[in-house]
Structures are given as structure tokens and as C-alpha cells.
C-alpha positions in Angstrom: -37.5 11.1 5.8 -38.0 11.5 2.1 -35.9 14.3 1.9 -33.1 12.6 3.5 -33.1 9.8 0.9 -33.2 12.5 -2.0 -30.0 13.9 -0.4 -28.0 10.8 0.2 -27.0 10.3 -3.4 -25.8 14.0 -3.6 -23.9 13.6 -0.5 -22.2 10.6 -1.7 -21.7 12.1 -5.2 -20.0 15.3 -3.6 -17.8 13.1 -1.1 -14.0 13.9 -1.9 -12.7 10.7 -3.9 -10.1 8.6 -2.4 -6.5 9.3 -3.0 -4.4 6.5 -4.3 -1.4 5.4 -2.6 -0.7 2.2 -4.6 -2.4 0.5 -7.6 -1.0 -2.2 -9.3 -1.5 -5.7 -11.2 -0.5 -8.8 -9.6 -1.4 -11.1 -12.4 -4.3 -11.7 -14.5 -7.2 -9.4 -13.7 -6.3 -9.3 -9.9 -5.0 -5.8 -8.4 -3.7 -4.4 -5.2 -5.3 -1.1 -4.4 -4.5 1.1 -1.4 -6.2 4.4 -1.1 -6.8 7.0 1.7 -9.6 9.4 2.3 -7.3 11.4 4.6 -8.1 9.9 7.9 -8.2 6.4 7.0 -6.3 3.8 4.6 -8.1 0.9 2.6 -6.5 -2.1 1.3 -8.2 -3.9 -1.5 -7.2 -7.0 -3.3 -9.2 -8.5 -6.1 -10.8 -7.6 -9.6 -11.4 -3.9 -10.2 -14.5 -3.0 -8.6 -15.1 -6.7 -7.1 -12.5 -6.9 -4.3 -12.1 -10.2 -2.5 -10.5 -8.6 0.5 -11.1 -4.9 1.8 -9.2 -3.8 5.0 -9.7 -0.5 6.4 -7.7 1.1 9.3 -7.0 4.6 10.9 -4.5 5.9 13.5 -7.0 4.9 16.2 -8.0 1.5 15.1 -5.1 -0.5 16.2 -5.3 -2.4 13.0 -2.9 -0.4 10.6 0.9 0.3 11.2 3.3 2.3 8.9 7.1 1.9 8.7 9.4 3.7 6.6 13.1 3.7 6.4 15.3 6.0 4.1 18.8 5.1 2.9 21.1 7.2 1.2 19.7 6.8 -2.2 16.7 4.4 -1.4 13.7 4.0 0.7 11.2 1.2 2.2 7.9 1.8 3.4 5.2 -0.8 4.4 1.7 -0.6 5.7 0.5 -3.5 7.9 -3.0 -4.4 8.3 -3.9 -6.6 10.8 -7.0 -8.5 9.8 -7.6 -10.6 13.1 -7.6 -14.4 13.5 -3.8 -14.4 12.9 -3.8 -12.7 9.4 -1.8 -9.7 8.5 -1.4 -7.9 5.2 1.8 -6.1 4.7 1.7 -3.8 1.6 5.3 -3.0 0.8 7.3 -0.6 -1.3 10.9 0.0 -2.3 12.5 2.6 -4.3 16.3 3.0 -5.0 18.0 5.6 -7.2 20.1 4.6 -10.3 23.7 4.1 -9.4 27.3 4.2 -11.1 27.6 5.3 -14.7 29.2 3.6 -17.5 31.6 5.2 -19.8 28.8 7.0 -21.8 27.3 8.3 -18.6 24.4 6.0 -18.3 23.3 4.4 -15.2 24.9 1.0 -14.5 22.2 0.3 -12.0 19.0 1.8 -13.0 16.3 3.3 -10.9 14.1 0.7 -9.2 10.6 0.4 -7.9 9.1 -2.7 -6.4 6.0 -3.3 -4.5 3.6 -5.7 -3.5 1.7 -7.4 -0.6 2.9 -10.3 1.9 0.2 -12.3 3.5 1.2 -13.5 7.0 -0.6 -16.0 9.3 0.5 -16.6 12.8 3.7 -14.8 12.3 4.8 -16.8 9.1 4.7 -15.6 5.4 1.9 -17.7 3.6 1.8 -15.7 0.3 3.5 -13.1 -1.7 2.2 -11.2 -4.7 4.7 -8.6 -6.3 3.3 -5.6 -8.7 3.7 -6.0 -12.2 5.7 -4.5 -14.0 6.3 -2.4 -10.7 4.6 -0.3 -8.3 5.5 2.5 -5.9 3.7 3.5 -2.8 3.1 7.2 -2.5 3.6 8.9 0.9 0.6 10.7 2.4 0.4 12.7 5.5 -2.1 10.0 7.4 1.2 7.7 7.5 2.7 10.0 10.3 -0.5 9.7 12.4 -0.3 5.9 12.2 1.4 3.8 14.9 4.8 2.9 13.9 5.7 -0.5 13.0 9.4 -1.0 14.6 10.5 -3.4 11.9 10.9 -3.0 8.4 8.7 -5.8 6.9 9.8 -5.2 3.3 11.0 -8.5 1.9 14.8 -8.7 1.2 14.1 -9.3 -2.3 11.6 -6.7 -2.9 
């Protein structure tokens, strides 16, 4: 038993670090952070190191869904965490390539990255937090093992 207690800190230290899918400030000291250990995805909201909300899901949990829509020069992605009691947290990301050129060859519409979270209760949006100044969700292989969210829940003005 004593050996097990001595090896636990070593095992924790050797555990692979979680990959960051999205990390951004939403004002003040509050942050949105989404990470993956390769098999599950975790959403955290709050101060760094002291989250107020932590939700974790994986392909078998039935509490995490993925949606991705690609356009000619843009992409929307969402991860929907079902928290229970009617609450859902939809982490979204929108990327758009620069378009058009002016007389000097510079883009007339610059590249756009926007991200944040929409909190839903009973199917209605009750809160929305946008990443500052911007954010971008990075795609990970675990997304393609998650159940597909049929609807694109990225806000229209993301």
C-alpha cells in the first residue's frame, strides 16, 4: 500500500498533458478553456486554475456533441456540452479567410477568427461570452468520434 502512495505522484507527473483546443479571455480574469486528453474533452470557465464550471465528455458519454461546417473560405465549429437540468454550453468558433483586394493588393475584408460560448437553458440562450480579442478552436481527431450535432449552433454574429 505504501508503494502505491509513493508511485501515484510519479504516475500523475508522467501523465500526458492535455492538448489545448481553445483558450481565451472573456473579460477580466475569467477564461474559457477547452482541452482534450485524446479520449475526452473538458470545458472550463472561470479564473485560471480555479474554474467555476468544469464539464467533461467523450464519444460514449452522450453529453458531448460536435458540429463542423466548412464553406468555400470559412468554417464554423461547435462543441455542445450537455450539463443536465436543462443546461447546455455551446463552445463555438468561426474562421473566415480574407476576401477581396484593394488597389494596393491588400485584403478589403481581413481574416476573421471569433469564438466563445453560448449558455442555453431549456433550449433558449441565457448568456453569451465572446473571446477577447479573438479565438480559434483547433480541430482534434477526437471530434470525429463524437456524436454529430445536426444543427450548426454558431451564433449568426460570431
